[in-house]
ROKEDO-865397 format. One record per residue (C-alpha): residue number from 0; residue in three letters; x, y, z. Coordinates in nm, 2 decimals. Last residue first. Example, Ala and Ser with C-alpha at 12.3 -4.5 7.8 and 13.67 -1.06 7.14 Angstrom:
residues 2
<r pos="1" code="SER" east="1.37" north="-0.11" up="0.71"/>
<r pos="0" code="ALA" east="1.23" north="-0.45" up="0.78"/>
This chain:
residues 367
<r pos="366" code="UNK" east="23.79" north="19.06" up="4.19"/>
<r pos="365" code="UNK" east="23.54" north="18.78" up="4.22"/>
<r pos="364" code="UNK" east="23.63" north="18.42" up="4.28"/>
<r pos="363" code="UNK" east="23.33" north="18.26" up="4.11"/>
<r pos="362" code="UNK" east="23.48" north="17.92" up="4.11"/>
<r pos="361" code="UNK" east="23.62" north="17.73" up="4.40"/>
<r pos="360" code="UNK" east="23.95" north="17.54" up="4.39"/>
<r pos="359" code="UNK" east="24.19" north="17.37" up="4.14"/>
<r pos="358" code="UNK" east="23.99" north="17.05" up="4.14"/>
<r pos="357" code="UNK" east="23.73" north="17.24" up="3.93"/>
<r pos="356" code="UNK" east="23.38" north="17.21" up="4.05"/>
<r pos="355" code="UNK" east="23.27" north="17.57" up="4.07"/>
<r pos="354" code="UNK" east="23.11" north="17.56" up="3.72"/>
<r pos="353" code="UNK" east="22.99" north="17.22" up="3.61"/>
<r pos="352" code="UNK" east="23.11" north="17.14" up="3.26"/>
<r pos="351" code="UNK" east="22.85" north="17.20" up="3.00"/>
<r pos="350" code="UNK" east="22.49" north="17.15" up="2.91"/>
<r pos="349" code="UNK" east="22.37" north="16.90" up="3.15"/>
<r pos="348" code="UNK" east="22.70" north="16.75" up="3.28"/>
<r pos="347" code="UNK" east="22.54" north="16.45" up="3.44"/>
<r pos="346" code="UNK" east="22.48" north="16.27" up="3.12"/>
<r pos="345" code="UNK" east="22.40" north="16.48" up="2.81"/>
<r pos="344" code="UNK" east="22.27" north="16.18" up="2.62"/>
<r pos="343" code="UNK" east="22.08" north="16.36" up="2.35"/>
<r pos="342" code="UNK" east="21.79" north="16.14" up="2.41"/>
<r pos="341" code="UNK" east="21.59" north="16.04" up="2.11"/>
<r pos="340" code="UNK" east="21.30" north="16.27" up="2.04"/>
<r pos="339" code="UNK" east="20.95" north="16.20" up="2.17"/>
<r pos="338" code="UNK" east="20.97" north="16.47" up="2.42"/>
<r pos="337" code="UNK" east="21.08" north="16.74" up="2.17"/>
<r pos="336" code="UNK" east="20.92" north="17.00" up="2.39"/>
<r pos="335" code="UNK" east="21.12" north="16.92" up="2.70"/>
<r pos="334" code="UNK" east="21.23" north="17.27" up="2.72"/>
<r pos="333" code="UNK" east="21.39" north="17.33" up="2.39"/>
<r pos="332" code="UNK" east="21.28" north="17.50" up="2.07"/>
<r pos="331" code="UNK" east="21.62" north="17.64" up="2.01"/>
<r pos="330" code="UNK" east="21.85" north="17.51" up="2.28"/>
<r pos="329" code="UNK" east="21.86" north="17.74" up="2.58"/>
<r pos="328" code="UNK" east="22.14" north="17.99" up="2.62"/>
<r pos="327" code="UNK" east="22.41" north="17.95" up="2.88"/>
<r pos="326" code="UNK" east="22.50" north="17.96" up="3.25"/>
<r pos="325" code="UNK" east="22.20" north="17.78" up="3.39"/>
<r pos="324" code="UNK" east="22.18" north="18.02" up="3.68"/>
<r pos="323" code="UNK" east="21.87" north="18.23" up="3.65"/>
<r pos="322" code="UNK" east="21.68" north="17.98" up="3.44"/>
<r pos="321" code="UNK" east="21.77" north="17.82" up="3.11"/>
<r pos="320" code="UNK" east="21.57" north="18.07" up="2.91"/>
<r pos="319" code="UNK" east="21.22" north="18.16" up="2.80"/>
<r pos="318" code="UNK" east="21.06" north="17.89" up="3.02"/>
<r pos="317" code="UNK" east="20.86" north="17.65" up="2.81"/>
<r pos="316" code="UNK" east="20.49" north="17.72" up="2.78"/>
<r pos="315" code="UNK" east="20.29" north="17.48" up="2.99"/>
<r pos="314" code="UNK" east="20.07" north="17.26" up="2.77"/>
<r pos="313" code="UNK" east="19.70" north="17.27" up="2.86"/>
<r pos="312" code="UNK" east="19.62" north="16.96" up="3.04"/>
<r pos="311" code="UNK" east="19.71" north="16.62" up="2.93"/>
<r pos="310" code="UNK" east="19.49" north="16.33" up="3.04"/>
<r pos="309" code="UNK" east="19.58" north="16.16" up="3.36"/>
<r pos="308" code="UNK" east="19.76" north="15.82" up="3.34"/>
<r pos="307" code="UNK" east="20.10" north="15.95" up="3.44"/>
<r pos="306" code="UNK" east="19.94" north="16.17" up="3.71"/>
<r pos="305" code="UNK" east="19.78" north="15.87" up="3.86"/>
<r pos="304" code="UNK" east="20.11" north="15.68" up="3.85"/>
<r pos="303" code="UNK" east="20.29" north="15.96" up="4.03"/>
<r pos="302" code="UNK" east="20.01" north="16.00" up="4.28"/>
<r pos="301" code="UNK" east="20.04" north="15.63" up="4.38"/>
<r pos="300" code="UNK" east="20.41" north="15.65" up="4.40"/>
<r pos="299" code="UNK" east="20.40" north="15.96" up="4.62"/>
<r pos="298" code="UNK" east="20.13" north="15.81" up="4.85"/>
<r pos="297" code="UNK" east="20.33" north="15.49" up="4.89"/>
<r pos="296" code="UNK" east="20.63" north="15.70" up="4.98"/>
<r pos="295" code="UNK" east="20.43" north="15.88" up="5.25"/>
<r pos="294" code="UNK" east="20.30" north="15.55" up="5.38"/>
<r pos="293" code="UNK" east="20.65" north="15.41" up="5.42"/>
<r pos="292" code="UNK" east="20.64" north="15.09" up="5.63"/>
<r pos="291" code="UNK" east="20.54" north="14.87" up="5.34"/>
<r pos="290" code="UNK" east="20.74" north="15.09" up="5.10"/>
<r pos="289" code="UNK" east="21.01" north="14.85" up="5.00"/>
<r pos="288" code="UNK" east="20.77" north="14.56" up="4.93"/>
<r pos="287" code="UNK" east="20.60" north="14.75" up="4.65"/>
<r pos="286" code="UNK" east="20.93" north="14.80" up="4.46"/>
<r pos="285" code="UNK" east="20.86" north="14.58" up="4.16"/>
<r pos="284" code="UNK" east="20.49" north="14.69" up="4.15"/>
<r pos="283" code="UNK" east="20.47" north="14.71" up="3.77"/>
<r pos="282" code="UNK" east="20.48" north="15.09" up="3.72"/>
<r pos="281" code="UNK" east="20.80" north="15.19" up="3.90"/>
<r pos="280" code="UNK" east="20.98" north="14.90" up="3.75"/>
<r pos="279" code="UNK" east="20.88" north="15.01" up="3.40"/>
<r pos="278" code="UNK" east="21.11" north="15.31" up="3.43"/>
<r pos="277" code="UNK" east="20.95" north="15.64" up="3.33"/>
<r pos="276" code="UNK" east="21.08" north="15.72" up="2.98"/>
<r pos="275" code="UNK" east="20.79" north="15.74" up="2.74"/>
<r pos="274" code="UNK" east="20.52" north="15.88" up="2.97"/>
<r pos="273" code="UNK" east="20.80" north="16.08" up="3.13"/>
<r pos="272" code="UNK" east="20.83" north="16.30" up="2.82"/>
<r pos="271" code="UNK" east="20.47" north="16.39" up="2.82"/>
<r pos="270" code="UNK" east="20.48" north="16.47" up="3.19"/>
<r pos="269" code="UNK" east="20.79" north="16.69" up="3.13"/>
<r pos="268" code="UNK" east="20.57" north="16.89" up="2.89"/>
<r pos="267" code="UNK" east="20.29" north="16.92" up="3.14"/>
<r pos="266" code="UNK" east="20.53" north="17.04" up="3.42"/>
<r pos="265" code="UNK" east="20.38" north="16.92" up="3.75"/>
<r pos="264" code="UNK" east="20.50" north="16.57" up="3.65"/>
<r pos="263" code="UNK" east="20.85" north="16.68" up="3.74"/>
<r pos="262" code="UNK" east="20.74" north="16.69" up="4.10"/>
<r pos="261" code="UNK" east="20.63" north="16.33" up="4.10"/>
<r pos="260" code="UNK" east="20.95" north="16.22" up="3.93"/>
<r pos="259" code="UNK" east="21.16" north="16.39" up="4.21"/>
<r pos="258" code="UNK" east="20.94" north="16.24" up="4.48"/>
<r pos="257" code="UNK" east="20.98" north="15.89" up="4.32"/>
<r pos="256" code="UNK" east="21.36" north="15.93" up="4.33"/>
<r pos="255" code="UNK" east="21.36" north="16.06" up="4.69"/>
<r pos="254" code="UNK" east="21.15" north="15.76" up="4.80"/>
<r pos="253" code="UNK" east="21.38" north="15.53" up="4.61"/>
<r pos="252" code="UNK" east="21.68" north="15.64" up="4.81"/>
<r pos="251" code="UNK" east="21.49" north="15.59" up="5.14"/>
<r pos="250" code="UNK" east="21.37" north="15.25" up="5.04"/>
<r pos="249" code="UNK" east="21.71" north="15.12" up="4.93"/>
<r pos="248" code="UNK" east="21.71" north="14.81" up="4.71"/>
<r pos="247" code="UNK" east="22.04" north="14.67" up="4.56"/>
<r pos="246" code="UNK" east="21.95" north="14.48" up="4.24"/>
<r pos="245" code="UNK" east="21.63" north="14.65" up="4.15"/>
<r pos="244" code="UNK" east="21.78" north="14.97" up="4.29"/>
<r pos="243" code="UNK" east="22.04" north="14.98" up="4.01"/>
<r pos="242" code="UNK" east="21.76" north="15.01" up="3.75"/>
<r pos="241" code="UNK" east="21.59" north="15.28" up="3.95"/>
<r pos="240" code="UNK" east="21.93" north="15.47" up="3.97"/>
<r pos="239" code="UNK" east="21.97" north="15.44" up="3.60"/>
<r pos="238" code="UNK" east="21.63" north="15.60" up="3.55"/>
<r pos="237" code="UNK" east="21.70" north="15.88" up="3.79"/>
<r pos="236" code="UNK" east="22.03" north="15.95" up="3.61"/>
<r pos="235" code="UNK" east="21.85" north="15.96" up="3.27"/>
<r pos="234" code="UNK" east="21.57" north="16.19" up="3.39"/>
<r pos="233" code="UNK" east="21.82" north="16.44" up="3.55"/>
<r pos="232" code="UNK" east="22.03" north="16.49" up="3.23"/>
<r pos="231" code="UNK" east="21.72" north="16.44" up="3.03"/>
<r pos="230" code="UNK" east="21.56" north="16.75" up="3.18"/>
<r pos="229" code="UNK" east="21.87" north="16.97" up="3.19"/>
<r pos="228" code="UNK" east="22.00" north="16.88" up="2.85"/>
<r pos="227" code="UNK" east="21.66" north="16.91" up="2.69"/>
<r pos="226" code="UNK" east="21.63" north="17.26" up="2.82"/>
<r pos="225" code="UNK" east="21.41" north="17.47" up="3.05"/>
<r pos="224" code="UNK" east="21.25" north="17.18" up="3.24"/>
<r pos="223" code="UNK" east="21.53" north="17.15" up="3.50"/>
<r pos="222" code="UNK" east="21.56" north="17.52" up="3.55"/>
<r pos="221" code="UNK" east="21.19" north="17.57" up="3.57"/>
<r pos="220" code="UNK" east="21.16" north="17.31" up="3.84"/>
<r pos="219" code="UNK" east="21.44" north="17.47" up="4.04"/>
<r pos="218" code="UNK" east="21.28" north="17.82" up="4.02"/>
<r pos="217" code="UNK" east="20.94" north="17.66" up="4.13"/>
<r pos="216" code="UNK" east="21.10" north="17.50" up="4.43"/>
<r pos="215" code="UNK" east="21.04" north="17.13" up="4.47"/>
<r pos="214" code="UNK" east="21.32" north="17.08" up="4.21"/>
<r pos="213" code="UNK" east="21.58" north="17.22" up="4.45"/>
<r pos="212" code="UNK" east="21.46" north="17.00" up="4.74"/>
<r pos="211" code="UNK" east="21.46" north="16.69" up="4.52"/>
<r pos="210" code="UNK" east="21.81" north="16.76" up="4.39"/>
<r pos="209" code="UNK" east="21.94" north="16.80" up="4.75"/>
<r pos="208" code="UNK" east="21.77" north="16.48" up="4.86"/>
<r pos="207" code="UNK" east="21.91" north="16.30" up="4.56"/>
<r pos="206" code="UNK" east="22.26" north="16.40" up="4.67"/>
<r pos="205" code="UNK" east="22.20" north="16.29" up="5.03"/>
<r pos="204" code="UNK" east="22.08" north="15.95" up="4.92"/>
<r pos="203" code="UNK" east="22.35" north="15.90" up="4.66"/>
<r pos="202" code="UNK" east="22.61" north="15.99" up="4.92"/>
<r pos="201" code="UNK" east="22.47" north="15.73" up="5.16"/>
<r pos="200" code="UNK" east="22.41" north="15.46" up="4.90"/>
<r pos="199" code="UNK" east="22.75" north="15.48" up="4.73"/>
<r pos="198" code="UNK" east="22.86" north="15.73" up="4.47"/>
<r pos="197" code="UNK" east="22.89" north="15.70" up="4.09"/>
<r pos="196" code="UNK" east="22.56" north="15.80" up="3.93"/>
<r pos="195" code="UNK" east="22.40" north="16.00" up="4.22"/>
<r pos="194" code="UNK" east="22.74" north="16.16" up="4.28"/>
<r pos="193" code="UNK" east="22.76" north="16.28" up="3.92"/>
<r pos="192" code="UNK" east="22.40" north="16.40" up="3.95"/>
<r pos="191" code="UNK" east="22.49" north="16.60" up="4.26"/>
<r pos="190" code="UNK" east="22.77" north="16.78" up="4.08"/>
<r pos="189" code="UNK" east="22.54" north="16.86" up="3.79"/>
<r pos="188" code="UNK" east="22.27" north="16.99" up="4.03"/>
<r pos="187" code="UNK" east="22.51" north="17.20" up="4.23"/>
<r pos="186" code="UNK" east="22.60" north="17.43" up="3.94"/>
<r pos="185" code="UNK" east="22.70" north="17.71" up="4.17"/>
<r pos="184" code="UNK" east="22.44" north="17.94" up="4.03"/>
<r pos="183" code="UNK" east="22.18" north="17.67" up="4.08"/>
<r pos="182" code="UNK" east="22.28" north="17.65" up="4.45"/>
<r pos="181" code="UNK" east="22.25" north="18.02" up="4.50"/>
<r pos="180" code="UNK" east="21.92" north="18.04" up="4.32"/>
<r pos="179" code="UNK" east="21.79" north="17.76" up="4.54"/>
<r pos="178" code="UNK" east="21.91" north="17.95" up="4.85"/>
<r pos="177" code="UNK" east="21.72" north="18.26" up="4.74"/>
<r pos="176" code="UNK" east="21.42" north="18.05" up="4.67"/>
<r pos="175" code="UNK" east="21.40" north="17.94" up="5.03"/>
<r pos="174" code="UNK" east="21.23" north="17.63" up="5.15"/>
<r pos="173" code="UNK" east="21.52" north="17.55" up="5.39"/>
<r pos="172" code="UNK" east="21.65" north="17.19" up="5.36"/>
<r pos="171" code="UNK" east="21.87" north="17.30" up="5.06"/>
<r pos="170" code="UNK" east="22.11" north="17.47" up="5.30"/>
<r pos="169" code="UNK" east="22.15" north="17.17" up="5.53"/>
<r pos="168" code="UNK" east="22.17" north="16.95" up="5.22"/>
<r pos="167" code="UNK" east="22.46" north="17.16" up="5.09"/>
<r pos="166" code="UNK" east="22.65" north="17.09" up="5.42"/>
<r pos="165" code="UNK" east="22.55" north="16.73" up="5.42"/>
<r pos="164" code="UNK" east="22.68" north="16.69" up="5.06"/>
<r pos="163" code="UNK" east="23.03" north="16.77" up="5.20"/>
<r pos="162" code="UNK" east="23.00" north="16.49" up="5.46"/>
<r pos="161" code="UNK" east="22.89" north="16.24" up="5.19"/>
<r pos="160" code="UNK" east="23.17" north="16.35" up="4.95"/>
<r pos="159" code="UNK" east="23.44" north="16.32" up="5.23"/>
<r pos="158" code="UNK" east="23.32" north="15.98" up="5.33"/>
<r pos="157" code="UNK" east="23.32" north="15.86" up="4.97"/>
<r pos="156" code="UNK" east="23.67" north="16.00" up="4.92"/>
<r pos="155" code="UNK" east="23.83" north="15.82" up="5.22"/>
<r pos="154" code="UNK" east="23.62" north="15.51" up="5.14"/>
<r pos="153" code="UNK" east="23.79" north="15.48" up="4.80"/>
<r pos="152" code="UNK" east="23.55" north="15.48" up="4.51"/>
<r pos="151" code="UNK" east="23.74" north="15.77" up="4.34"/>
<r pos="150" code="UNK" east="23.51" north="15.99" up="4.14"/>
<r pos="149" code="UNK" east="23.59" north="16.34" up="4.26"/>
<r pos="148" code="UNK" east="23.39" north="16.65" up="4.16"/>
<r pos="147" code="UNK" east="23.21" north="16.65" up="4.50"/>
<r pos="146" code="UNK" east="23.52" north="16.74" up="4.69"/>
<r pos="145" code="UNK" east="23.59" north="17.02" up="4.44"/>
<r pos="144" code="UNK" east="23.26" north="17.18" up="4.55"/>
<r pos="143" code="UNK" east="23.37" north="17.25" up="4.90"/>
<r pos="142" code="UNK" east="23.54" north="17.58" up="4.85"/>
<r pos="141" code="UNK" east="23.22" north="17.69" up="4.66"/>
<r pos="140" code="UNK" east="23.03" north="17.67" up="4.99"/>
<r pos="139" code="UNK" east="23.23" north="17.97" up="5.12"/>
<r pos="138" code="UNK" east="23.12" north="18.21" up="4.85"/>
<r pos="137" code="UNK" east="23.44" north="18.37" up="4.71"/>
<r pos="136" code="UNK" east="23.69" north="18.64" up="4.80"/>
<r pos="135" code="UNK" east="23.89" north="18.42" up="5.03"/>
<r pos="134" code="UNK" east="24.21" north="18.38" up="4.83"/>
<r pos="133" code="UNK" east="24.17" north="18.74" up="4.73"/>
<r pos="132" code="UNK" east="24.29" north="18.87" up="5.07"/>
<r pos="131" code="UNK" east="24.61" north="18.67" up="5.02"/>
<r pos="130" code="UNK" east="24.69" north="18.44" up="5.31"/>
<r pos="129" code="UNK" east="25.02" north="18.45" up="5.50"/>
<r pos="128" code="UNK" east="25.00" north="18.14" up="5.71"/>
<r pos="127" code="UNK" east="25.15" north="18.13" up="6.06"/>
<r pos="126" code="UNK" east="24.81" north="18.06" up="6.22"/>
<r pos="125" code="UNK" east="24.64" north="18.34" up="6.03"/>
<r pos="124" code="UNK" east="24.82" north="18.65" up="5.90"/>
<r pos="123" code="UNK" east="24.59" north="18.86" up="5.69"/>
<r pos="122" code="UNK" east="24.67" north="19.03" up="5.36"/>
<r pos="121" code="UNK" east="24.56" north="19.32" up="5.15"/>
<r pos="120" code="UNK" east="24.34" north="19.51" up="5.40"/>
<r pos="119" code="UNK" east="24.28" north="19.35" up="5.73"/>
<r pos="118" code="UNK" east="23.94" north="19.39" up="5.90"/>
<r pos="117" code="UNK" east="23.76" north="19.32" up="5.58"/>
<r pos="116" code="UNK" east="23.86" north="18.95" up="5.57"/>
<r pos="115" code="UNK" east="23.59" north="18.88" up="5.31"/>
<r pos="114" code="UNK" east="23.34" north="18.61" up="5.30"/>
<r pos="113" code="UNK" east="23.08" north="18.63" up="5.02"/>
<r pos="112" code="UNK" east="22.73" north="18.56" up="5.13"/>
<r pos="111" code="UNK" east="22.59" north="18.21" up="5.19"/>
<r pos="110" code="UNK" east="22.75" north="18.18" up="5.53"/>
<r pos="109" code="UNK" east="22.61" north="18.53" up="5.61"/>
<r pos="108" code="UNK" east="22.25" north="18.39" up="5.57"/>
<r pos="107" code="UNK" east="22.31" north="18.06" up="5.76"/>
<r pos="106" code="UNK" east="22.48" north="18.21" up="6.06"/>
<r pos="105" code="UNK" east="22.19" north="18.31" up="6.29"/>
<r pos="104" code="UNK" east="21.96" north="18.03" up="6.19"/>
<r pos="103" code="UNK" east="22.22" north="17.76" up="6.23"/>
<r pos="102" code="UNK" east="22.25" north="17.49" up="5.96"/>
<r pos="101" code="UNK" east="22.52" north="17.64" up="5.74"/>
<r pos="100" code="UNK" east="22.73" north="17.71" up="6.05"/>
<r pos="99" code="UNK" east="22.69" north="17.35" up="6.18"/>
<r pos="98" code="UNK" east="22.78" north="17.23" up="5.83"/>
<r pos="97" code="UNK" east="23.09" north="17.44" up="5.83"/>
<r pos="96" code="UNK" east="23.19" north="17.25" up="6.15"/>
<r pos="95" code="UNK" east="23.12" north="16.92" up="5.98"/>
<r pos="94" code="UNK" east="23.33" north="17.02" up="5.69"/>
<r pos="93" code="UNK" east="23.63" north="17.07" up="5.92"/>
<r pos="92" code="UNK" east="23.58" north="16.73" up="6.08"/>
<r pos="91" code="UNK" east="23.55" north="16.58" up="5.73"/>
<r pos="90" code="UNK" east="23.88" north="16.73" up="5.64"/>
<r pos="89" code="UNK" east="24.05" north="16.57" up="5.93"/>
<r pos="88" code="UNK" east="23.89" north="16.23" up="5.86"/>
<r pos="87" code="UNK" east="23.99" north="16.25" up="5.50"/>
<r pos="86" code="UNK" east="24.35" north="16.34" up="5.59"/>
<r pos="85" code="UNK" east="24.35" north="16.03" up="5.83"/>
<r pos="84" code="UNK" east="24.20" north="15.81" up="5.56"/>
<r pos="83" code="UNK" east="24.46" north="15.92" up="5.30"/>
<r pos="82" code="UNK" east="24.37" north="16.13" up="5.00"/>
<r pos="81" code="UNK" east="24.59" north="16.03" up="4.70"/>
<r pos="80" code="UNK" east="24.35" north="16.07" up="4.41"/>
<r pos="79" code="UNK" east="24.55" north="16.23" up="4.14"/>
<r pos="78" code="UNK" east="24.38" north="16.47" up="4.17"/>
<r pos="77" code="UNK" east="24.21" north="16.51" up="4.50"/>
<r pos="76" code="UNK" east="24.52" north="16.51" up="4.72"/>
<r pos="75" code="UNK" east="24.64" north="16.85" up="4.60"/>
<r pos="74" code="UNK" east="24.30" north="17.00" up="4.71"/>
<r pos="73" code="UNK" east="24.33" north="16.90" up="5.07"/>
<r pos="72" code="UNK" east="24.52" north="17.21" up="5.18"/>
<r pos="71" code="UNK" east="24.24" north="17.43" up="5.05"/>
<r pos="70" code="UNK" east="23.99" north="17.29" up="5.30"/>
<r pos="69" code="UNK" east="24.23" north="17.34" up="5.59"/>
<r pos="68" code="UNK" east="24.29" north="17.70" up="5.48"/>
<r pos="67" code="UNK" east="23.91" north="17.74" up="5.47"/>
<r pos="66" code="UNK" east="23.89" north="17.63" up="5.83"/>
<r pos="65" code="UNK" east="24.16" north="17.87" up="5.94"/>
<r pos="64" code="UNK" east="23.99" north="18.15" up="5.76"/>
<r pos="63" code="UNK" east="23.66" north="18.07" up="5.93"/>
<r pos="62" code="UNK" east="23.84" north="18.09" up="6.27"/>
<r pos="61" code="UNK" east="24.01" north="18.42" up="6.20"/>
<r pos="60" code="UNK" east="23.83" north="18.63" up="6.45"/>
<r pos="59" code="UNK" east="23.55" north="18.45" up="6.64"/>
<r pos="58" code="UNK" east="23.21" north="18.54" up="6.50"/>
<r pos="57" code="UNK" east="23.15" north="18.24" up="6.27"/>
<r pos="56" code="UNK" east="23.29" north="17.98" up="6.50"/>
<r pos="55" code="UNK" east="23.11" north="18.12" up="6.81"/>
<r pos="54" code="UNK" east="22.78" north="18.16" up="6.61"/>
<r pos="53" code="UNK" east="22.81" north="17.79" up="6.51"/>
<r pos="52" code="UNK" east="22.90" north="17.66" up="6.85"/>
<r pos="51" code="UNK" east="22.61" north="17.80" up="7.05"/>
<r pos="50" code="UNK" east="22.35" north="17.53" up="6.96"/>
<r pos="49" code="UNK" east="22.57" north="17.25" up="7.08"/>
<r pos="48" code="UNK" east="22.46" north="16.89" up="7.01"/>
<r pos="47" code="UNK" east="22.61" north="16.78" up="6.68"/>
<r pos="46" code="UNK" east="22.87" north="17.05" up="6.68"/>
<r pos="45" code="UNK" east="23.03" north="16.90" up="6.99"/>
<r pos="44" code="UNK" east="23.16" north="16.60" up="6.81"/>
<r pos="43" code="UNK" east="23.31" north="16.81" up="6.53"/>
<r pos="42" code="UNK" east="23.45" north="17.04" up="6.80"/>
<r pos="41" code="UNK" east="23.64" north="16.75" up="6.95"/>
<r pos="40" code="UNK" east="23.78" north="16.63" up="6.62"/>
<r pos="39" code="UNK" east="23.88" north="16.97" up="6.51"/>
<r pos="38" code="UNK" east="24.05" north="17.05" up="6.84"/>
<r pos="37" code="UNK" east="24.25" north="16.73" up="6.83"/>
<r pos="36" code="UNK" east="24.38" north="16.81" up="6.48"/>
<r pos="35" code="UNK" east="24.44" north="17.18" up="6.56"/>
<r pos="34" code="UNK" east="24.67" north="17.14" up="6.87"/>
<r pos="33" code="UNK" east="25.01" north="17.14" up="6.70"/>
<r pos="32" code="UNK" east="24.89" north="17.36" up="6.41"/>
<r pos="31" code="UNK" east="24.79" north="17.65" up="6.64"/>
<r pos="30" code="UNK" east="24.49" north="17.87" up="6.56"/>
<r pos="29" code="UNK" east="24.25" north="17.58" up="6.61"/>
<r pos="28" code="UNK" east="24.33" north="17.58" up="6.98"/>
<r pos="27" code="UNK" east="24.13" north="17.90" up="7.03"/>
<r pos="26" code="UNK" east="23.82" north="17.72" up="6.90"/>
<r pos="25" code="UNK" east="23.89" north="17.44" up="7.15"/>
<r pos="24" code="UNK" east="23.92" north="17.69" up="7.44"/>
<r pos="23" code="UNK" east="23.60" north="17.87" up="7.33"/>
<r pos="22" code="UNK" east="23.41" north="17.54" up="7.33"/>
<r pos="21" code="UNK" east="23.54" north="17.45" up="7.68"/>
<r pos="20" code="UNK" east="23.43" north="17.79" up="7.80"/>
<r pos="19" code="UNK" east="23.69" north="18.06" up="7.85"/>
<r pos="18" code="UNK" east="23.84" north="18.24" up="8.15"/>
<r pos="17" code="UNK" east="24.14" north="18.44" up="8.03"/>
<r pos="16" code="UNK" east="24.47" north="18.29" up="8.13"/>
<r pos="15" code="UNK" east="24.51" north="18.14" up="7.78"/>
<r pos="14" code="UNK" east="24.50" north="18.49" up="7.63"/>
<r pos="13" code="UNK" east="24.77" north="18.61" up="7.86"/>
<r pos="12" code="UNK" east="24.98" north="18.31" up="7.78"/>
<r pos="11" code="UNK" east="24.95" north="18.38" up="7.41"/>
<r pos="10" code="UNK" east="25.04" north="18.75" up="7.46"/>
<r pos="9" code="UNK" east="25.34" north="18.65" up="7.67"/>
<r pos="8" code="UNK" east="25.45" north="18.41" up="7.41"/>
<r pos="7" code="UNK" east="25.43" north="18.68" up="7.14"/>
<r pos="6" code="UNK" east="25.63" north="18.92" up="7.35"/>
<r pos="5" code="UNK" east="25.91" north="18.66" up="7.40"/>
<r pos="4" code="UNK" east="25.90" north="18.57" up="7.03"/>
<r pos="3" code="UNK" east="25.96" north="18.93" up="6.92"/>
<r pos="2" code="UNK" east="25.71" north="19.16" up="6.74"/>
<r pos="1" code="UNK" east="25.36" north="19.23" up="6.83"/>
<r pos="0" code="UNK" east="25.14" north="19.30" up="6.53"/>
């Protein structure tokens, strides 16, 4: 490390004199607090069109550390909810950059792995912050989960939740069982169910999309159908959303809900449960007008009702446990085997408080 302010200024000037692309200059500006806000805003705009930005952000020394420091700095404003619109906008710009990393084919895989500042043992100095090595010894997406664990209806929180969900949605978009395992381990489903219950239309849509993508994977379906808490946790939220859509219709949101129900029907025991719990509005044509221009959605709903009326096949044996990431033992005799039983009312928590969602910061920090 160069000592002395004069020497430091000389180094900084030397770096500035190096020919850099506009994106590289903006990334360089992230290292300095006085230029960071503007750099974040510009990079967030560029991230929507540039295919080279994600590798640049990931491979440039210290940039991810700066972004994570920005994320952590928001935590105190989450509870009690004091997040200002300007702070929310700044945080959303940071999250948008992480979304670009999560979406890019070159950086998606390392983004899911644990991030360590291996170049500097013990501590690293980043933009005048002295950051403990262990502060970053966690999977990067887990730093975003506290944003989803908020319930404030303020626009600043809703905007932040929706942007955060977009990062997870970018991961869930890939039909990859490893990614599904990762999301289940982080208890993403309970977090999404909370948003599906309390959020606005946009965040509900993205959250339901994530749940749909997880359930479409065999591992995700087994997870949901492994215990009564998991199954009825999802089914009760889907039902409440259908009821709400009768008053405030949304075709794209309903399409995700119907697709979730259709996938659950692939489990024979879940099909039995849905015969008793599927909302009447999905059976009586209440939403027919919403899908006039949605042939795929019409097909989902038609297939759902056909499966509902089809005779039972051989019952599928319940999964022997709550899946690779449920975090606890299954109920004795569970899996929706007691389909006629009254609902245990687990709500979005589905068998316990969601790991990785504490306001204090990310879970699974490994020592």
